[in-house]
Backbone as numpy.savetxt, mean C-alpha at the origin, in Angstrom:
# Nx Ny Nz CAx CAy CAz Cx Cy Cz
-33.28 -12.54 10.79 -32.42 -12.21 9.67 -31.33 -11.26 10.14
-30.09 -11.52 9.75 -28.96 -10.71 10.14 -28.80 -9.58 9.15
-28.60 -8.37 9.66 -28.38 -7.22 8.81 -26.89 -7.11 8.53
-26.50 -7.21 7.25 -25.10 -7.14 6.89 -24.73 -5.75 6.39
-25.55 -4.77 6.71 -25.27 -3.41 6.31 -24.01 -2.92 7.00
-23.10 -2.36 6.21 -21.90 -1.78 6.78 -22.11 -0.30 6.93
-21.68 0.28 8.05 -21.78 1.72 8.19 -21.01 2.41 7.08
-21.53 3.51 6.59 -20.86 4.19 5.49 -19.97 5.32 5.96
-20.11 5.72 7.21 -19.28 6.80 7.72 -19.11 6.62 9.22
-18.00 7.12 9.77 -17.78 6.98 11.20 -18.90 7.55 12.05
-19.54 8.61 11.60 -20.61 9.20 12.40 -21.79 8.26 12.51
-22.00 7.41 11.49 -23.12 6.49 11.51 -22.99 5.47 12.63
-21.77 4.98 12.89 -21.64 3.99 13.94 -21.90 4.62 15.31
-21.46 5.85 15.50 -21.70 6.49 16.79 -23.20 6.73 16.99
-23.88 7.13 15.93 -25.32 7.37 16.04 -26.08 6.07 16.24
-25.68 5.02 15.52 -26.42 3.77 15.63 -26.14 3.05 16.94
-24.97 3.24 17.51 -24.64 2.57 18.76 -25.20 3.31 19.96
-25.49 4.60 19.78 -26.03 5.38 20.89 -24.97 5.83 21.86
-23.91 5.12 21.96 -22.81 5.44 22.86 -21.53 5.35 22.05
-20.54 4.74 22.65 -19.29 4.50 21.92 -19.44 3.26 21.04
-18.81 3.27 19.88 -18.91 2.09 19.01 -18.16 0.91 19.62
-18.66 -0.27 19.35 -17.96 -1.49 19.77 -16.74 -1.66 18.87
-15.78 -2.49 19.28 -14.65 -2.76 18.39 -15.11 -3.31 17.04
-16.15 -4.15 17.03 -16.65 -4.71 15.77 -17.21 -3.61 14.86
-17.96 -2.67 15.44 -18.52 -1.58 14.64 -17.40 -0.68 14.11
-16.45 -0.37 14.97 -15.33 0.48 14.55 -14.53 -0.21 13.45
-14.30 -1.52 13.60 -13.54 -2.26 12.59 -14.27 -2.25 11.25
-15.58 -2.47 11.27 -16.35 -2.47 10.03 -16.30 -1.10 9.35
-16.42 -0.05 10.11 -16.39 1.30 9.54 -15.00 1.63 9.01
-13.98 1.27 9.78 -12.62 1.54 9.35 -12.32 0.82 8.04
-12.69 -0.45 7.96 -12.47 -1.22 6.74 -13.26 -0.64 5.57
-14.51 -0.27 5.83 -15.35 0.28 4.76 -14.85 1.65 4.29
-14.16 2.36 5.14 -13.63 3.67 4.77 -12.26 3.58 4.14
-11.35 2.83 4.78 -9.98 2.78 4.30 -9.81 1.89 3.08
-10.64 0.85 2.96 -10.55 -0.04 1.81 -10.67 0.70 0.48
-11.75 1.45 0.28 -11.87 2.19 -0.98 -10.78 3.25 -1.16
-10.38 3.90 -0.08 -9.31 4.90 -0.17 -8.03 4.24 -0.67
-7.68 3.11 -0.08 -6.48 2.39 -0.46 -6.56 1.95 -1.92
-7.71 1.38 -2.32 -7.85 0.93 -3.70 -7.76 2.10 -4.68
-8.36 3.23 -4.36 -8.30 4.37 -5.26 -6.87 4.88 -5.42
-6.12 4.88 -4.34 -4.73 5.31 -4.44 -3.91 4.31 -5.23
-4.14 3.03 -5.00 -3.38 2.00 -5.70 -3.71 1.99 -7.19
-4.95 2.27 -7.53 -5.39 2.17 -8.91 -5.24 3.48 -9.68
-4.68 4.47 -9.02 -4.47 5.74 -9.71 -3.63 5.49 -10.95
-3.94 6.21 -12.01 -3.21 6.01 -13.27 -1.72 6.12 -13.02
-1.01 5.15 -13.49 0.44 5.11 -13.36 1.02 5.47 -14.72
1.74 6.57 -14.76 2.32 7.01 -16.01 3.19 5.96 -16.67
3.78 5.04 -15.88 4.61 3.99 -16.42 3.84 2.73 -16.72
2.55 2.72 -16.44 1.67 1.58 -16.70 2.13 0.30 -16.02
2.59 0.41 -14.80 2.93 -0.77 -14.02 1.66 -1.42 -13.50
1.65 -2.75 -13.51 0.52 -3.45 -12.89 0.65 -3.30 -11.37
-0.42 -3.62 -10.65 -0.35 -3.52 -9.19 0.72 -4.45 -8.62
0.82 -5.72 -9.07 1.90 -6.57 -8.54 3.30 -6.03 -8.87
3.46 -5.49 -10.07 4.76 -4.93 -10.44 5.10 -3.73 -9.58
4.14 -2.85 -9.42 4.36 -1.67 -8.59 4.67 -2.03 -7.15
3.93 -3.00 -6.62 4.15 -3.42 -5.24 5.53 -4.04 -5.05
5.93 -4.92 -5.95 7.24 -5.57 -5.85 8.37 -4.55 -5.99
8.24 -3.66 -6.96 9.27 -2.64 -7.17 9.38 -1.72 -5.97
8.24 -1.32 -5.45 8.23 -0.45 -4.28 8.86 -1.14 -3.07
8.55 -2.41 -2.90 9.13 -3.15 -1.76 10.64 -3.25 -1.90
11.13 -3.49 -3.11 12.58 -3.54 -3.32 13.21 -2.17 -3.06
12.53 -1.12 -3.45 13.06 0.22 -3.25 13.12 0.56 -1.76
12.07 0.20 -1.03 12.01 0.49 0.42 12.88 -0.46 1.23
12.81 -1.75 0.89 13.46 -2.77 1.71 14.88 -3.09 1.34
15.31 -2.62 0.20 16.67 -2.91 -0.23 16.75 -4.19 -1.02
17.92 -4.46 -1.58 18.12 -5.66 -2.38 17.80 -6.93 -1.60
17.21 -7.90 -2.30 16.87 -9.18 -1.67 16.65 -10.25 -2.73
16.74 -11.51 -2.31 16.44 -12.61 -3.23 14.96 -12.66 -3.56
14.62 -13.26 -4.69 13.23 -13.36 -5.12 12.38 -14.11 -4.10
12.94 -15.14 -3.48 12.17 -15.91 -2.49 11.75 -15.03 -1.31
12.65 -14.17 -0.86 12.31 -13.26 0.25 11.23 -12.27 -0.18
11.36 -11.77 -1.40 10.37 -10.83 -1.91 9.00 -11.50 -2.03
8.98 -12.74 -2.50 7.71 -13.48 -2.62 7.05 -13.63 -1.26
7.84 -13.95 -0.24 7.29 -14.08 1.12 6.71 -12.77 1.61
7.44 -11.68 1.41 6.97 -10.38 1.85 5.70 -9.95 1.10
5.64 -10.28 -0.17 4.49 -9.92 -0.99 3.34 -10.91 -0.81
3.63 -12.03 -0.13 2.64 -13.08 0.11 2.08 -13.66 -1.18
3.01 -13.94 -2.09 2.64 -14.58 -3.35 3.60 -15.73 -3.61
3.26 -16.56 -4.56 4.07 -17.75 -4.85 5.39 -17.34 -5.52
6.41 -18.18 -5.38 7.67 -17.92 -6.08 7.48 -17.81 -7.60
6.54 -18.60 -8.16 6.28 -18.53 -9.60 5.71 -17.18 -9.99
4.79 -16.65 -9.17 4.19 -15.35 -9.47 5.21 -14.23 -9.39
6.06 -14.28 -8.35 7.06 -13.21 -8.23 8.08 -13.31 -9.36
8.40 -14.53 -9.80 9.34 -14.70 -10.90 8.81 -14.04 -12.17
7.52 -14.24 -12.45 6.92 -13.64 -13.64 6.91 -12.12 -13.53
6.57 -11.62 -12.36 6.54 -10.18 -12.12 7.94 -9.59 -12.30
8.93 -10.24 -11.72 10.30 -9.75 -11.80 10.84 -9.81 -13.23
10.44 -10.82 -13.99 10.86 -10.89 -15.40 10.34 -9.68 -16.17
9.08 -9.32 -15.93 8.51 -8.14 -16.62 9.24 -6.87 -16.21
9.53 -6.74 -14.91 10.23 -5.55 -14.43 11.65 -5.49 -14.99
12.31 -6.63 -15.04 13.67 -6.67 -15.57 13.68 -6.35 -17.07
12.69 -6.86 -17.80 12.61 -6.59 -19.24 12.41 -5.10 -19.52
11.79 -4.41 -18.59 11.57 -2.96 -18.75 12.72 -2.14 -18.18
13.73 -2.81 -17.66 14.90 -2.11 -17.13 14.66 -1.49 -15.76
13.70 -2.00 -15.01 13.36 -1.42 -13.70 13.98 -2.19 -12.53
14.40 -3.44 -12.79 15.01 -4.29 -11.77 16.26 -4.91 -12.36
17.25 -5.09 -11.50 18.49 -5.74 -11.95 18.84 -6.88 -11.00
19.57 -7.84 -11.55 20.01 -9.01 -10.78 21.52 -8.91 -10.57
21.95 -9.41 -9.41 23.38 -9.48 -9.11 23.62 -10.71 -8.25
24.80 -11.31 -8.35 25.08 -12.46 -7.50 25.14 -12.04 -6.04
24.66 -12.92 -5.18 24.73 -12.68 -3.74 26.19 -12.79 -3.32
26.76 -11.74 -2.71 28.18 -11.79 -2.35 28.50 -12.85 -1.28
27.49 -13.28 -0.53 27.74 -14.27 0.53 27.37 -15.69 0.12
26.59 -15.82 -0.96 26.16 -17.15 -1.40 26.01 -17.12 -2.92
27.00 -17.63 -3.62 27.02 -17.58 -5.08 25.87 -18.29 -5.76
25.13 -19.12 -5.03 23.99 -19.81 -5.63 22.77 -18.92 -5.73
22.76 -17.84 -4.94 21.57 -16.97 -4.91 21.79 -15.72 -5.76
20.67 -15.15 -6.18 20.67 -13.90 -6.93 19.94 -12.86 -6.10
20.50 -11.68 -6.06 19.90 -10.57 -5.33 19.30 -9.60 -6.35
18.08 -9.19 -6.07 17.38 -8.25 -6.96 17.33 -6.87 -6.32
17.44 -5.86 -7.16 17.34 -4.49 -6.67 16.79 -3.61 -7.79
16.20 -2.49 -7.41 15.70 -1.59 -8.45 16.86 -0.88 -9.15
16.68 -0.63 -10.42 17.64 0.20 -11.16 17.32 1.66 -10.85
18.12 2.56 -11.36 17.82 3.98 -11.19 16.45 4.31 -11.80
16.16 3.71 -12.96 14.85 3.91 -13.59 13.73 3.36 -12.72
14.00 2.23 -12.08 13.01 1.64 -11.18 12.73 2.53 -9.99
13.80 3.08 -9.40 13.62 4.00 -8.27 12.87 5.25 -8.71
13.21 5.75 -9.90 12.49 6.92 -10.42 11.01 6.63 -10.60
10.68 5.43 -11.09 9.28 5.05 -11.29 8.54 4.99 -9.95
9.18 4.43 -8.92 8.56 4.35 -7.60 8.34 5.76 -7.05
9.36 6.59 -7.15 9.23 7.96 -6.61 8.16 8.75 -7.36
8.08 8.57 -8.67 7.06 9.28 -9.45 5.66 8.82 -9.05
5.49 7.52 -8.85 4.18 7.00 -8.44 3.80 7.53 -7.06
4.76 7.54 -6.15 4.49 8.08 -4.80 4.12 9.56 -4.88
4.81 10.29 -5.73 4.52 11.72 -5.88 3.09 11.93 -6.41
2.67 11.08 -7.35 1.30 11.20 -7.87 0.28 10.90 -6.78
0.54 9.88 -5.97 -0.37 9.56 -4.87 -0.40 10.69 -3.85
0.77 11.23 -3.54 0.85 12.35 -2.60 0.05 13.54 -3.12
0.17 13.80 -4.41 -0.56 14.91 -5.02 -2.08 14.70 -4.91
-2.52 13.48 -5.17 -3.96 13.18 -5.07 -4.46 13.36 -3.65
-3.68 12.88 -2.68 -4.08 13.04 -1.28 -4.08 14.50 -0.88
-3.08 15.24 -1.33 -3.00 16.67 -1.01 -4.22 17.41 -1.54
-4.62 17.11 -2.78 -5.81 17.76 -3.36 -7.06 17.43 -2.55
-7.19 16.16 -2.14 -8.36 15.75 -1.36 -8.36 16.42 0.01
-7.20 16.47 0.66 -7.12 17.07 2.00 -7.32 18.59 1.95
-6.99 19.20 0.83 -7.19 20.64 0.69 -8.67 21.00 0.72
-9.53 20.02 0.46 -10.98 20.26 0.49 -11.53 20.26 1.92
-10.73 19.81 2.88 -11.16 19.81 4.27 -10.82 21.14 4.91
-11.57 21.48 5.93 -11.24 22.70 6.68 -10.00 22.44 7.52
-9.39 23.49 8.02 -8.22 23.35 8.90 -8.52 22.47 10.11
-9.63 22.72 10.82 -9.94 21.86 11.96 -10.18 20.40 11.57
-10.77 20.17 10.40 -10.97 18.79 9.95 -9.64 18.10 9.68
-8.71 18.84 9.03 -7.38 18.26 8.78 -6.67 17.97 10.10
-6.80 18.88 11.07 -6.17 18.66 12.37 -6.76 17.43 13.05
-8.07 17.25 12.93 -8.72 16.08 13.52 -8.21 14.80 12.86
-8.09 14.83 11.55 -7.58 13.67 10.83 -6.14 13.36 11.25
-5.29 14.37 11.28 -3.89 14.18 11.64 -3.77 13.66 13.08
-4.65 14.12 13.95 -4.57 13.66 15.35 -4.93 12.18 15.47
-5.67 11.64 14.50 -6.04 10.22 14.54 -4.96 9.32 13.95
-3.99 9.87 13.25 -2.98 9.06 12.57 -2.15 8.19 13.52
-1.75 8.68 14.70 -1.03 7.77 15.61 -1.88 6.55 16.00
-3.17 6.73 16.12 -4.05 5.59 16.43 -4.07 4.61 15.26
-4.15 5.12 14.06 -4.13 4.24 12.88 -2.80 3.49 12.81
-1.70 4.16 13.17 -0.41 3.48 13.16 -0.38 2.36 14.20
-0.95 2.61 15.37 -1.01 1.56 16.40 -1.83 0.37 15.91
-2.91 0.64 15.22 -3.74 -0.43 14.67 -2.94 -1.22 13.63
-2.26 -0.49 12.74 -1.44 -1.15 11.71 -0.36 -2.02 12.36
0.25 -1.54 13.41 1.31 -2.29 14.09 0.75 -3.54 14.79
-0.53 -3.49 15.17 -1.14 -4.61 15.91 -1.68 -5.71 15.00
-1.80 -5.40 13.71 -2.38 -6.38 12.78 -1.34 -7.38 12.34
């Protein structure tokens, strides 16, 4: 029988492996740790009550700049129909605006409105505040250890 138990903390993989963790053990622990962290940050109460797809699309437009809906759908990895529905809701709330593409009159370029940018910045500020409160519970050396691992996490993100 295969044990599908996932390690619950990084120390568990080191103890169970006896030596250094294998890439598979490290991957399982990283996923089990970062997955809930990511979900908790994403699901944090949004004062503007944006859905996760709305928040993600708006944030991508704010970070990536104006773009056609088809490009946004590809980046978000969702169907053109799904992004169209999401963008309609955002536009109805005054968070996204449409403009003709200056290089191709057949296309429409979408961008966040000032209200849309404000909503993205407010959501980021709330997430930052939650992370700050959580990190304040760590000791100085623990925070330093965490910060020293961030370049490794960035390398992993870049490799995926």
